[in-house]
Structures are given as C-alpha cells and as structure tokens.
C-alpha positions as CSV (number, residue, x, y, z in Angstrom):
1,X,29.7,209.1,169.5
2,X,28.5,206.9,172.4
3,X,28.1,203.2,172.4
4,X,24.6,202.4,173.7
5,X,25.0,198.7,174.3
6,X,26.8,199.1,177.5
7,X,26.1,198.6,181.2
8,X,26.2,201.3,183.9
9,X,24.1,203.8,181.9
10,X,23.4,207.0,183.8
11,X,20.0,207.1,185.5
12,X,20.4,210.5,187.1
13,X,18.7,212.5,184.4
14,X,15.2,211.5,185.5
15,X,15.7,211.4,189.3
16,X,15.0,215.1,189.8
17,X,11.6,216.5,189.4
18,X,11.2,220.1,188.1
19,X,10.3,222.1,191.2
20,X,7.9,225.0,191.3
21,X,9.3,227.8,189.2
22,X,8.5,230.4,191.9
23,X,5.9,232.3,189.9
24,X,3.5,234.2,192.1
25,X,-0.1,234.8,191.3
26,X,0.2,238.4,192.1
27,X,-2.9,240.6,192.3
28,X,-6.2,239.1,191.2
29,X,-6.6,239.4,187.5
30,X,-9.6,239.7,185.3
31,X,-11.1,236.4,184.0
32,X,-10.7,235.9,180.3
33,X,-13.9,235.4,178.3
34,X,-15.1,231.8,177.4
35,X,-15.4,230.7,173.8
36,X,-16.1,227.3,172.2
37,X,-15.5,225.6,168.9
38,X,-15.5,222.0,167.6
39,X,-12.8,220.5,165.3
40,X,-12.8,217.1,163.6
41,X,-9.3,215.6,163.6
42,X,-8.4,212.6,161.5
43,X,-6.9,209.4,162.8
44,X,-6.2,205.9,161.7
45,X,-6.0,202.5,163.4
46,X,-5.9,198.8,162.9
47,X,-9.2,196.9,162.7
48,X,-9.4,194.0,165.1
49,X,-9.8,190.6,163.5
50,X,-8.3,191.2,160.0
51,X,-5.5,193.7,161.0
52,X,-6.5,196.1,158.2
53,X,-5.9,199.9,158.7
54,X,-8.8,202.2,158.6
55,X,-9.4,206.0,159.1
56,X,-11.8,207.9,161.3
57,X,-12.9,211.5,161.7
58,X,-14.0,212.3,165.3
59,X,-15.2,215.4,167.1
60,X,-13.0,217.3,169.6
61,X,-14.8,220.2,171.3
62,X,-12.5,223.0,172.5
63,X,-13.2,225.6,175.1
64,X,-10.8,228.6,175.6
65,X,-10.7,231.1,178.4
66,X,-12.4,231.2,181.8
67,X,-9.4,231.7,184.0
68,X,-7.6,234.8,185.3
69,X,-5.4,236.5,182.8
70,X,-1.8,235.3,182.9
71,X,-2.6,231.8,184.1
72,X,-1.8,228.8,181.8
73,X,-4.4,226.1,182.1
74,X,-4.6,223.3,179.6
75,X,-7.0,220.5,180.2
76,X,-7.9,217.2,178.6
77,X,-11.3,215.7,179.4
78,X,-11.6,212.0,178.8
79,X,-14.5,209.5,178.9
80,X,-12.0,206.6,179.3
81,X,-9.0,206.2,181.6
82,X,-5.9,207.4,179.7
83,X,-8.1,208.0,176.6
84,X,-5.6,210.6,175.4
85,X,-2.1,209.2,175.1
86,X,0.9,211.2,176.5
87,X,1.9,212.2,172.9
88,X,-1.6,213.5,172.1
89,X,-1.7,215.4,175.4
90,X,1.7,217.0,174.5
91,X,0.3,217.9,171.0
92,X,-2.7,219.6,172.6
93,X,-0.4,221.6,174.9
94,X,1.8,222.6,172.0
95,X,-1.3,223.6,169.9
96,X,-2.6,225.9,172.6
97,X,0.7,227.5,173.4
98,X,1.6,227.9,169.7
99,X,-1.8,229.6,169.1
100,X,-1.2,231.9,172.0
101,X,2.2,232.8,170.6
102,X,0.8,233.4,167.1
103,X,-1.7,235.9,168.7
104,X,1.0,237.8,170.6
105,X,0.5,235.7,173.8
106,X,-3.2,236.3,174.0
107,X,-4.2,235.2,177.5
108,X,-7.4,233.5,176.4
109,X,-5.4,231.1,174.1
110,X,-3.3,229.9,177.1
111,X,-6.4,228.4,178.7
112,X,-7.9,225.6,176.6
113,X,-9.7,222.4,177.3
114,X,-10.0,219.5,174.8
115,X,-12.8,216.9,175.2
116,X,-11.7,213.4,174.0
117,X,-14.0,210.4,173.5
118,X,-12.5,206.9,173.3
119,X,-8.8,206.3,172.7
120,X,-6.6,208.6,170.7
121,X,-2.8,208.8,170.1
122,X,-0.1,210.6,168.1
123,X,0.8,214.2,167.4
124,X,-0.8,214.5,164.0
125,X,-3.8,216.6,165.2
126,X,-1.4,219.4,166.3
127,X,-2.1,221.8,163.4
128,X,-5.9,221.3,163.5
129,X,-6.0,221.8,167.3
130,X,-4.0,225.0,166.8
131,X,-6.6,226.2,164.3
132,X,-9.4,225.4,166.7
133,X,-7.9,227.5,169.5
134,X,-7.2,230.3,167.1
135,X,-10.8,230.2,165.8
136,X,-12.2,230.2,169.3
137,X,-10.2,233.2,170.3
138,X,-10.7,235.2,167.1
139,X,-14.4,234.3,166.8
140,X,-14.1,233.1,163.2
141,X,-16.5,230.2,162.5
142,X,-14.9,227.1,160.9
143,X,-16.2,225.4,157.8
144,X,-17.8,222.2,158.8
145,X,-16.9,220.4,155.5
146,X,-13.1,220.8,156.0
147,X,-10.6,218.9,158.2
148,X,-6.9,218.4,158.2
149,X,-3.9,216.4,159.5
150,X,-0.4,217.6,160.4
151,X,1.9,218.6,163.2
152,X,2.6,222.2,164.2
153,X,6.0,223.9,164.6
154,X,6.5,226.9,166.9
155,X,6.7,229.3,164.0
156,X,3.5,228.1,162.4
157,X,4.8,225.6,159.9
158,X,2.9,222.3,159.4
159,X,4.8,219.1,159.6
160,X,4.5,215.7,157.9
161,X,2.5,212.8,159.4
162,X,1.6,209.2,158.3
163,X,-1.5,207.2,157.5
164,X,-3.0,209.9,155.3
165,X,-4.7,207.6,152.7
166,X,-6.8,206.1,155.5
167,X,-7.4,209.5,157.1
168,X,-8.8,210.8,153.8
169,X,-11.1,207.8,153.6
170,X,-12.3,208.4,157.2
171,X,-13.0,212.1,156.3
172,X,-15.1,211.0,153.3
173,X,-17.2,208.6,155.5
174,X,-17.8,211.5,157.9
175,X,-19.1,213.7,155.1
176,X,-16.0,216.0,154.8
177,X,-15.4,217.3,151.3
178,X,-12.0,219.0,151.8
179,X,-8.9,217.6,153.6
180,X,-5.7,219.7,154.2
181,X,-2.5,217.7,154.4
182,X,1.1,218.8,155.0
183,X,2.7,220.1,151.8
184,X,5.5,217.5,152.1
185,X,3.2,214.5,152.4
186,X,1.5,214.4,149.0
187,X,2.9,211.0,148.2
188,X,2.6,208.0,150.6
189,X,3.1,204.3,150.5
190,X,-0.2,202.4,150.9
191,X,0.6,199.3,153.0
192,X,-2.4,197.5,151.6
193,X,-1.2,197.7,147.9
194,X,2.5,198.3,148.5
195,X,2.3,201.2,146.0
196,X,3.0,204.9,146.2
197,X,-0.3,206.8,146.4
198,X,-0.8,210.4,145.1
199,X,-3.0,211.7,147.8
200,X,-4.7,214.3,145.7
201,X,-5.7,211.7,143.2
202,X,-6.7,209.4,146.0
203,X,-9.0,212.1,147.4
204,X,-10.6,212.8,143.9
205,X,-11.4,209.1,143.6
206,X,-13.6,209.2,146.7
207,X,-15.0,212.7,146.3
208,X,-12.6,214.6,148.6
209,X,-10.6,217.6,147.6
210,X,-7.1,217.3,149.1
211,X,-5.1,220.5,149.5
212,X,-1.4,220.5,150.5
213,X,-0.5,223.4,152.9
214,X,2.8,224.4,154.4
215,X,1.8,226.9,157.1
216,X,-1.0,227.7,159.6
217,X,-1.8,231.0,157.8
218,X,-2.8,229.2,154.6
219,X,-4.7,226.6,156.5
220,X,-6.6,229.1,158.6
221,X,-7.7,231.1,155.5
222,X,-9.1,227.9,154.0
223,X,-11.0,227.0,157.2
224,X,-12.4,230.4,157.9
225,X,-12.2,232.5,154.8
226,X,-10.4,235.1,156.9
227,X,-6.7,236.0,157.3
228,X,-4.9,235.1,160.4
229,X,-3.0,238.2,161.8
230,X,0.6,238.2,160.6
231,X,3.3,240.8,160.3
232,X,4.0,242.1,156.8
233,X,7.1,241.0,155.0
234,X,9.4,244.0,154.4
235,X,13.0,244.4,153.5
236,X,15.2,244.0,156.5
237,X,17.6,246.8,157.7
238,X,21.3,246.3,158.0
239,X,23.1,246.1,161.4
240,X,24.4,249.5,162.4
241,X,28.1,250.3,161.7
242,X,28.5,250.7,165.5
243,X,27.3,247.2,166.3
244,X,29.3,245.8,163.4
245,X,32.4,247.4,164.6
246,X,31.9,245.9,168.1
247,X,31.4,242.4,166.7
248,X,34.5,242.8,164.5
249,X,36.8,243.6,167.4
250,X,36.2,240.2,169.0
251,X,37.1,238.1,165.9
252,X,40.9,238.5,166.3
253,X,40.6,237.3,169.9
254,X,38.9,234.1,168.8
255,X,41.4,233.6,166.0
256,X,44.2,233.9,168.5
257,X,42.6,231.2,170.6
258,X,42.2,229.0,167.5
259,X,45.8,229.3,166.5
260,X,47.0,228.7,170.1
261,X,45.0,225.4,170.3
262,X,46.2,224.4,166.9
263,X,49.9,224.9,167.7
264,X,49.5,223.0,171.0
265,X,47.8,220.1,169.3
266,X,50.4,219.6,166.5
267,X,53.1,219.6,169.1
268,X,51.8,216.3,170.6
269,X,53.6,213.1,169.4
270,X,51.7,211.0,166.8
271,X,50.0,208.8,169.5
272,X,48.4,212.0,170.8
273,X,46.7,212.5,167.4
274,X,43.8,210.1,167.3
275,X,41.5,210.1,164.2
276,X,38.6,211.8,166.0
277,X,40.8,214.7,167.1
278,X,42.3,215.1,163.6
279,X,38.7,215.3,162.3
280,X,37.9,218.1,164.8
281,X,41.0,220.0,163.8
282,X,40.2,219.6,160.1
283,X,36.7,221.0,160.8
284,X,38.2,223.9,162.7
285,X,40.6,224.7,159.9
286,X,37.8,224.6,157.3
287,X,35.5,226.9,159.3
288,X,38.4,229.4,160.1
289,X,39.2,229.7,156.4
290,X,35.7,231.0,155.7
291,X,36.0,233.9,158.0
292,X,37.7,236.3,155.6
293,X,35.2,235.6,152.8
294,X,32.3,236.4,155.2
295,X,34.0,239.6,156.3
296,X,34.4,240.8,152.7
297,X,30.7,240.1,152.1
298,X,29.8,242.2,155.2
299,X,28.6,239.1,157.1
300,X,30.0,240.1,160.5
301,X,27.8,238.0,162.8
302,X,28.4,234.7,160.9
303,X,32.2,235.6,160.7
304,X,32.2,236.1,164.5
305,X,30.3,232.8,165.0
306,X,32.7,230.9,162.8
307,X,35.7,232.4,164.6
308,X,34.3,231.2,167.9
309,X,33.5,227.7,166.7
310,X,36.8,227.2,165.0
311,X,38.5,228.1,168.3
312,X,36.2,225.7,170.1
313,X,36.8,222.8,167.7
314,X,40.6,223.4,167.8
315,X,40.5,223.2,171.6
316,X,38.4,220.0,171.4
317,X,41.1,218.5,169.2
318,X,43.8,219.7,171.7
319,X,41.9,218.3,174.8
320,X,41.2,214.9,173.1
321,X,44.8,214.7,172.0
322,X,45.9,215.5,175.6
323,X,43.8,212.7,177.0
324,X,45.1,210.2,174.4
325,X,48.7,211.3,175.1
326,X,48.3,210.8,178.8
327,X,46.6,207.5,178.4
328,X,49.3,206.2,176.1
329,X,52.3,207.7,178.0
330,X,51.2,207.2,181.6
331,X,48.2,204.9,181.6
332,X,44.4,205.0,182.0
333,X,44.5,206.4,185.5
334,X,46.4,209.4,184.4
335,X,43.8,210.1,181.7
336,X,41.0,209.7,184.2
337,X,42.6,212.2,186.5
338,X,42.6,214.8,183.8
339,X,38.8,214.8,183.8
340,X,38.8,216.1,187.4
341,X,41.5,218.8,186.7
342,X,38.9,221.4,185.8
343,X,39.8,224.3,188.0
344,X,40.4,226.3,184.9
345,X,36.8,225.7,183.9
346,X,35.4,226.5,187.3
347,X,37.3,229.8,187.2
348,X,35.7,230.6,183.8
349,X,32.2,229.8,185.2
350,X,32.8,231.9,188.4
351,X,34.1,234.9,186.4
352,X,31.2,234.8,184.0
353,X,28.7,234.3,186.9
354,X,29.9,237.4,188.7
355,X,29.8,239.5,185.5
356,X,26.4,238.4,184.5
357,X,24.8,238.6,188.0
358,X,25.9,242.2,188.6
359,X,25.1,243.5,185.1
360,X,21.7,245.2,185.3
361,X,20.2,246.1,181.9
362,X,18.7,249.5,182.0
363,X,17.1,249.8,178.6
364,X,15.0,247.5,176.6
365,X,17.6,247.1,173.9
366,X,20.2,246.2,176.5
367,X,17.8,243.5,177.8
368,X,17.7,241.8,174.4
369,X,21.4,241.1,174.2
370,X,21.6,240.5,178.0
371,X,19.2,237.6,177.5
372,X,21.5,236.2,174.9
373,X,24.3,236.3,177.5
374,X,22.1,234.5,180.0
375,X,21.3,231.9,177.4
376,X,24.9,231.3,176.7
377,X,25.7,231.0,180.4
378,X,22.8,228.6,180.9
379,X,23.9,226.5,177.9
380,X,27.5,226.3,179.4
381,X,26.1,225.2,182.7
382,X,24.2,222.4,181.0
383,X,27.3,221.1,179.2
384,X,29.3,221.2,182.5
385,X,26.5,219.3,184.2
386,X,26.6,216.7,181.5
387,X,30.3,216.3,181.9
388,X,29.9,215.9,185.6
389,X,27.3,213.2,185.2
390,X,29.5,211.3,182.7
391,X,32.7,211.3,184.7
392,X,30.9,210.4,188.0
393,X,29.5,207.3,186.3
394,X,32.5,206.1,184.3
395,X,32.0,202.5,183.2
396,X,34.5,199.7,184.0
397,X,34.9,198.7,180.3
398,X,38.1,200.5,179.3
399,X,37.1,200.9,175.7
400,X,33.7,202.5,176.6
401,X,35.4,204.5,179.3
402,X,37.8,205.9,176.8
403,X,34.9,207.2,174.7
404,X,33.3,208.7,177.7
405,X,36.5,210.5,178.7
406,X,36.6,212.1,175.3
407,X,33.0,213.2,175.7
408,X,33.9,214.9,179.0
409,X,36.7,216.8,177.2
410,X,34.2,218.0,174.6
411,X,31.6,219.1,177.1
412,X,34.3,221.1,179.0
413,X,35.4,222.9,175.9
414,X,31.8,223.8,174.9
415,X,31.1,225.0,178.4
416,X,34.2,227.2,178.2
417,X,33.1,228.5,174.8
418,X,29.7,229.6,176.1
419,X,31.2,231.3,179.1
420,X,33.4,233.5,176.8
421,X,30.4,234.1,174.5
422,X,28.4,235.3,177.5
423,X,31.0,237.8,178.4
424,X,31.3,239.0,174.8
425,X,27.5,239.6,174.8
426,X,27.7,241.5,178.1
427,X,30.3,243.8,176.6
428,X,28.1,244.3,173.5
429,X,25.1,245.1,175.7
430,X,27.0,248.2,177.0
431,X,26.9,249.5,173.4
432,X,23.1,249.5,173.3
433,X,21.0,252.5,174.2
434,X,17.2,252.6,173.6
435,X,14.2,253.2,175.9
436,X,14.0,252.1,179.5
437,X,12.6,248.7,180.3
438,X,8.8,249.1,180.8
439,X,7.2,248.5,184.1
440,X,5.1,245.4,184.3
441,X,6.9,243.5,181.6
442,X,5.4,240.0,181.9
443,X,8.8,238.3,182.3
444,X,7.7,235.6,184.7
445,X,4.5,234.8,182.8
446,X,6.5,234.3,179.6
447,X,9.0,232.1,181.4
448,X,6.3,229.9,182.6
449,X,4.7,229.7,179.2
450,X,7.9,228.5,177.5
451,X,8.9,226.1,180.3
452,X,5.4,224.4,180.0
453,X,5.9,224.3,176.2
454,X,9.3,222.6,176.7
455,X,7.7,220.0,179.1
456,X,5.2,219.2,176.4
457,X,7.8,219.0,173.7
458,X,10.1,216.7,175.7
459,X,7.1,214.5,176.5
460,X,6.6,214.1,172.8
461,X,10.2,213.3,172.2
462,X,10.2,210.7,174.9
463,X,7.2,209.0,173.3
464,X,8.8,209.2,169.8
465,X,12.5,208.5,170.3
466,X,13.1,207.2,173.8
467,X,10.7,204.3,173.4
468,X,12.5,203.5,170.1
469,X,15.9,203.4,171.9
470,X,14.5,201.3,174.7
471,X,13.1,198.8,172.3
472,X,16.2,198.6,170.1
473,X,18.7,198.1,172.9
474,X,16.3,196.4,175.4
475,X,16.6,199.1,178.0
476,X,14.2,200.4,180.6
477,X,12.8,203.9,180.1
478,X,15.2,205.6,182.5
479,X,18.2,203.9,180.9
480,X,17.0,204.8,177.4
481,X,16.7,208.5,178.4
482,X,20.2,208.4,179.7
483,X,21.5,206.7,176.6
484,X,19.9,209.2,174.3
485,X,21.2,212.0,176.5
486,X,24.7,210.8,176.1
487,X,24.4,210.5,172.4
488,X,22.4,213.6,171.5
489,X,23.7,216.8,173.3
490,X,20.6,218.8,172.3
491,X,18.4,216.2,174.1
492,X,20.7,216.2,177.0
493,X,20.7,220.0,177.2
494,X,16.9,220.0,177.4
495,X,16.7,217.2,180.0
496,X,19.4,218.6,182.2
497,X,18.3,222.2,181.7
498,X,14.8,221.4,183.0
499,X,15.8,219.1,185.8
500,X,19.0,220.5,187.2
501,X,20.0,223.9,185.8
502,X,16.7,225.8,185.9
503,X,16.3,225.1,189.7
504,X,19.9,226.1,190.3
505,X,19.7,229.6,188.6
506,X,19.1,231.5,191.9
507,X,22.5,230.3,193.0
508,X,24.0,232.4,190.2
509,X,21.6,235.3,189.8
510,X,20.1,235.9,193.3
511,X,16.4,236.7,193.5
512,X,16.2,240.0,191.6
513,X,15.4,241.0,188.1
514,X,18.5,239.3,186.7
515,X,17.1,236.0,187.8
516,X,13.8,236.7,186.0
517,X,15.6,237.6,182.8
518,X,17.9,234.6,183.0
519,X,15.0,232.2,183.6
520,X,13.2,233.7,180.6
521,X,16.3,233.4,178.4
522,X,16.8,229.8,179.5
523,X,13.1,229.0,178.9
524,X,13.2,230.3,175.3
525,X,16.3,228.3,174.6
526,X,14.8,225.1,176.0
527,X,11.6,225.7,174.0
528,X,13.4,226.0,170.7
529,X,15.6,222.9,171.5
530,X,12.5,220.8,172.2
531,X,10.9,222.0,169.0
532,X,14.0,221.1,167.0
533,X,14.1,217.6,168.5
534,X,10.6,217.0,167.4
535,X,11.4,218.3,163.9
536,X,14.5,216.2,163.7
537,X,13.2,212.9,165.0
538,X,9.6,213.0,163.7
539,X,8.9,215.6,161.0
540,X,12.2,215.6,159.1
541,X,12.9,211.9,159.5
542,X,16.6,212.3,160.3
543,X,18.4,208.9,160.1
544,X,21.2,208.3,162.6
545,X,23.7,205.4,163.0
546,X,24.1,203.4,166.2
547,X,26.3,206.1,167.6
548,X,23.7,208.8,166.7
549,X,25.8,210.4,164.0
550,X,23.9,211.9,161.1
551,X,23.4,209.5,158.1
552,X,20.8,211.1,155.9
553,X,17.5,213.0,155.8
554,X,14.4,211.2,154.8
555,X,12.4,214.4,154.0
556,X,14.9,216.7,152.3
557,X,12.1,218.6,150.5
558,X,10.4,219.2,153.8
559,X,13.5,220.8,155.2
560,X,14.0,223.0,152.1
561,X,10.4,224.2,152.3
562,X,10.6,224.8,156.0
563,X,13.8,226.8,155.7
564,X,12.1,229.0,153.1
565,X,9.0,229.5,155.1
566,X,10.7,229.8,158.5
567,X,13.1,232.4,157.0
568,X,10.1,234.3,155.7
569,X,8.3,234.2,159.1
570,X,11.5,235.2,161.0
571,X,11.9,238.1,158.6
572,X,8.3,239.2,159.3
573,X,8.9,238.9,163.0
574,X,12.0,241.1,162.8
575,X,9.9,243.6,160.7
576,X,7.4,243.7,163.5
577,X,10.1,244.7,165.9
578,X,11.0,247.6,163.8
579,X,7.4,248.7,163.5
580,X,7.1,248.6,167.3
581,X,10.2,250.8,167.6
582,X,12.4,248.0,169.1
583,X,16.1,247.6,168.2
584,X,16.4,244.6,165.7
585,X,20.1,244.1,166.0
586,X,20.1,240.9,168.2
587,X,17.5,239.2,166.0
588,X,19.2,240.4,162.8
589,X,22.5,238.8,163.9
590,X,20.9,235.4,164.6
591,X,19.0,235.6,161.3
592,X,22.2,236.3,159.4
593,X,23.9,233.3,160.9
594,X,20.9,231.1,159.9
595,X,21.1,232.3,156.3
596,X,24.8,231.4,156.0
597,X,24.2,227.9,157.6
598,X,21.4,227.3,155.1
599,X,24.1,227.0,152.4
600,X,26.3,224.5,154.2
601,X,26.0,220.8,155.1
602,X,22.8,218.9,155.9
603,X,23.5,219.2,159.6
604,X,24.2,222.9,159.3
605,X,20.9,223.3,157.4
606,X,19.1,221.7,160.3
607,X,20.9,224.1,162.7
608,X,19.7,226.9,160.4
609,X,16.1,225.9,161.0
610,X,16.7,226.1,164.7
611,X,18.2,229.6,164.4
612,X,15.1,230.7,162.4
613,X,12.9,229.3,165.2
614,X,14.9,231.3,167.8
615,X,14.8,234.5,165.7
616,X,11.0,234.2,165.4
617,X,10.4,233.4,169.1
618,X,12.8,236.0,170.4
619,X,11.3,238.8,168.2
620,X,7.8,237.9,169.5
621,X,8.9,237.9,173.1
622,X,10.6,241.2,172.8
623,X,7.5,242.8,171.4
624,X,5.4,241.3,174.2
625,X,7.9,242.6,176.8
626,X,7.8,246.0,175.3
627,X,4.1,246.2,175.8
628,X,4.6,246.1,179.6
629,X,1.5,245.3,181.5
630,X,-0.7,246.0,178.5
631,X,-2.5,242.9,177.4
632,X,-2.6,242.8,173.6
633,X,-6.1,243.5,172.2
634,X,-7.4,241.7,169.2
635,X,-10.1,242.9,166.8
636,X,-12.4,240.1,167.8
637,X,-16.0,240.3,166.6
638,X,-18.5,240.1,169.4
639,X,-21.0,237.2,169.2
640,X,-24.4,238.2,167.9
641,X,-27.0,238.8,170.6
642,X,-29.3,235.9,171.3
643,X,-32.8,236.3,169.8
644,X,-35.6,237.4,172.1
645,X,-37.3,234.4,173.6
646,X,-40.6,233.3,172.0
647,X,-43.8,233.8,174.0
648,X,-44.9,230.7,175.8
649,X,-47.3,228.5,173.8
650,X,-51.0,228.8,174.8
651,X,-52.1,225.5,176.3
652,X,-54.9,223.7,174.6
653,X,-58.3,224.1,176.2
654,X,-59.2,221.6,178.8
655,X,-61.7,219.0,178.0
656,X,-63.0,219.1,181.5
C-alpha cells in the first residue's frame, strides 16, 4: 500500500522506550532448583581466503533455575564482545520462554543461561535450545550422538532454516551420527554445485542419519527416548446453544452496518469511486455472501466474524470514496481536513473505554471473554495511534500524501470495528457463569512473560526484515522501522503496542484488576503477532511487492504442514481446558474461525495459522490462571545421589 521511496518517513516509532511494566516482586519466593545440560547446535559460515561455506558443531552449556519462582531471567555468557548476535539472543529468549510454556509455565524454565564461545548468529538453533531447556527441567539425559537445526514456533512447531548441507558435514566432523532437520527442509540448493541436494541422501553419503521432524514432541522423543508432556487429542465439544444464540443475535446488526455503508458508497459520483475503494467493496460483498452458508453449516463464530469484516470493508470503501470525492470536488486541503474530523471515533473509544473499565469479571469463564474484549480494545487503540502518527507526519508530495490519507481512513475504520467488537464481547461475557476467579492467579507474571517474549520476537524481526528494508531503500534503521510499520499493519501493531499503548493502559483501566487483565490480554496478542511476523518473513518465505502486498509463498508445503500440526496442537490445548473443568467456548470460537480461514486464500491461510497460535496460547494461559497460586508440579526424576567418597590413598613410605 505505501510507497517506501519517499522522504519524511516517520521516526516516532522508536523514540519511546518501553517503561517498567509495574510488576512488583511481592513476597520472597522459593528459589528454583538448578539443573545443567549441554547441547551441540549446528552452524555454518564462510571460510576466509577462499570464500567457501563450511559447517560446525559447537557446544552450548545451558543452566536453568537458581532464581526466585516467578522471576524471568535469561542470560547469555560470552567469551568475546558481542559474541552472540541480537538474532541469536532473541532465539535463546524464545527457546526458554517456549519451553516454559510447553511445561505449563514452569518457573525453572523461565530462568536459563546459555554459554557461547566465539561468534554466533542466526535463529536456527531455536528448536535445539528449546530441547536443551526442556531436558534440563525434566531431568531427561540427551543422546550425545544427536543434534539438530531449526527454528521454534510458540506452539512447538519447528521451522525451516538454511545451510543444512554444510551443517550436516559439520555434525559428521564432530562425531554426530544423527541430525534432525525441519520437515520442510529436506531439499536444498547447494551453492557449491548449484544443484538441489536431498539432505537424507547427503547424510547417508557421509555417515549421518538425517531425520526430518515437524514438531518439538517428535524431536524430544528422539533426543531422550522419553515423551514430552502433551495433552491428549480428543474430539472437541460443540459450542453450547446458549452461546450460539448470543453470537447469532449480533449478526443482523453487522449486516445492517454493511448495507448502510454500501448504500452510502454507491451514492457517490464516479470520481468518488477509486479502484482501491471498489476492490474493498467487492471483498466486502464476497465475504457477506458467505454468511448464510456458514449459518446453515452451524459455523456461527465464523459467520459473525465475516459479518463484522464485511461491514468494516464496506466502511473502508465508503471512507476512501469520501476522501476522493472531497479531494476532487473541493481540493486537497478539504481531504486533509477530513482526517482530523474524528470526533465520531473518539466517541466510540470513550464509550468502549467506560464499558470495559467498569466491567469486573466475577467468574473465571467471564474472564476468558473479558480478555478478548480487552484485546480488541487494545488493537483498536493501536490502529488509532498509527493513524495519528501518519496524519501528523503527512509528506509534502501530493501523490504520496494521497496514499497516506487513504491509510488514515483505513486505520480509523479498523479502530471503530475493534471498539464495537469489544462491546459485543462484554455483552457476551454476561452470559458466562462458571467458578469464581481463583485467588493468586499469576496474571502479572504471565503478562511479563509474554511481553518479554514479544521483545525477543520483535528483535528477531528487526534483524531479519528491517535490515533488508534499510538496505533495499538505503534508509537508516529508524526510517526502515517506520517504513515497514506503514506497510505492514501487523508489524506496526507490535511496535506501537509495545512502545505507546502498553504504557497508556492505566489511563483507560485505572490501577485495579481490570488493568492486570487488560495488560495480559494485550501481551498475549503482541506475542502471537510477533510469532506470526517471524513465521511470515523467515520460516514461510512470504514474498511481497514494493508496496508490501502479498505476491506468493515460497514454502507452501511448510504452511500446509504447520496448519495441520498447529490445528492438532490447538485441539489438544482446548481438550486440556475441558479436562481442567474450564469453559472452552472462547477458544472453540477462535478455533472454528481458523478452520474456515484454512480453506480460503493464501493470505487467509496465513491468518488461520495465527488464530491457531492464539487458541493454543490462550488455552494454556487459562489453565495456568485456573491453578491460582499453585505452581505446576512435574514428575521430574531426582538426580541419583553422588557415590560415597573413596578413602584417601595411603602415602608411600618415606625413604628417610
């Protein structure tokens, strides 16, 4: 959408530093036990002198535990200044936090140190570092003849990496006989021969067994011979008729909004119907036509979602048409003034803020949908903030300014959409019953967990994509971040959310429980956005044009496999909720939307992956909150006692 080769790019997005999140240490907590393990990640580099690539296998000692329960402490020990690159550091953070999440937020896994010798870069050790942390916490010894390469997703899926032929060769030189690789990376171009290499065959030729794996559970079993704890896969229940009826009653309201926007748009003269607005209206029409089919199939949550988005897209068309009409009929100044006529939007925000601040969830099930309302409100604030940044930095170039004005119209409409969604969710929360919210639910600790994970994820995205934008368009780092923010709303939401909206939440929620719930909801949303950005820009290889519109997907098979496995893991997580006696409705509704999006366009399938991520994370969070102040206990074998010391040797007789 945005033209990147322009001056006056917005630099505000990095000017603020995320302040302290206001978490208190509270009472002194017990110190978690210390455990150690060593893993052997694979890497490759370029040999000085002849510029040939080569692979290495190096030791990374990992220590977990040693700090008070509830504290997050991740450390990187280096023997050289900046030995671990920012991307590798981010991968280590993600590995530790993912391991903690896979173990029901075990406090020991949130405290890990990694010892690095020499220089190391890239995210490809993420999966192995995760296995190392899991092994150290669970006490399962690792096979010393096995290593692996691959990134890690928040739901335990393993992502593609590069340079695997050289890594396998490095493993062979280090005496490793088995190498696990991402399931989607079996074939790779060898730059030395310019030929496609079958990595399994390549390993056989040098005495290494190469095993493609898709998830952390399979990899862990190979490394340890023991299963990693995982919920069982069971048939999911259906959403209760009461909840379905409540969702259904909101669909006519959204359809009315869609029709109203459509009628207003078609009333504009032809010069108020630009091509972009026509495309948005066509998308709205297409989505709206699907609603009845979904209702017939009993897919009430996807039908509701389509009704909301068809209304939003129709209003985007209307607003864009209104700007074009004003620009053509009255001049550019008139169109610019429209950007600042947002009292209607401020009213929506204020109305929603009042409703959400004074709603106090009483039961655990009310809390689950209240957090969805908080997340929608938070998302709306992010879009409004982006609109404000754009309009306050409008460039002088009239052509570029015209594109930015359209962007403001879009952000305003999506903010409006999220405000209405938030109020719908609040009304739905009143229909929930369930058990009271437990005392000591670790809301603040989990918020801190996911905010730190988001920081690590954004750091990785900045290393992967922002540097690419900076190089391509000859921009400095700040300008490249601003450019990517204007082009990719998901990235902008993560940047603005962390730097501007999270610190502003007390303004809307006060300092009580509602603020704690809102911060947690926002943190979860930011975490999944950051994870999806990594998946999009690195693991899936999404190709975008100069305006960051979707072109194609390099790793279509990887997406298909991830969708299957992420759906399975989300289903297991929902099953775990039921086993714990927690209402599954909220997660079931997100899950059903993901399943419908799987069968649509390529961009919708990527969105579906994000919904599965969200389902999985939310289900795990709800289970942890339900446990209250009880720290989950794992069946971890105790280390064997040390043998009794041998008696001191008898000194030889003196020759004196």
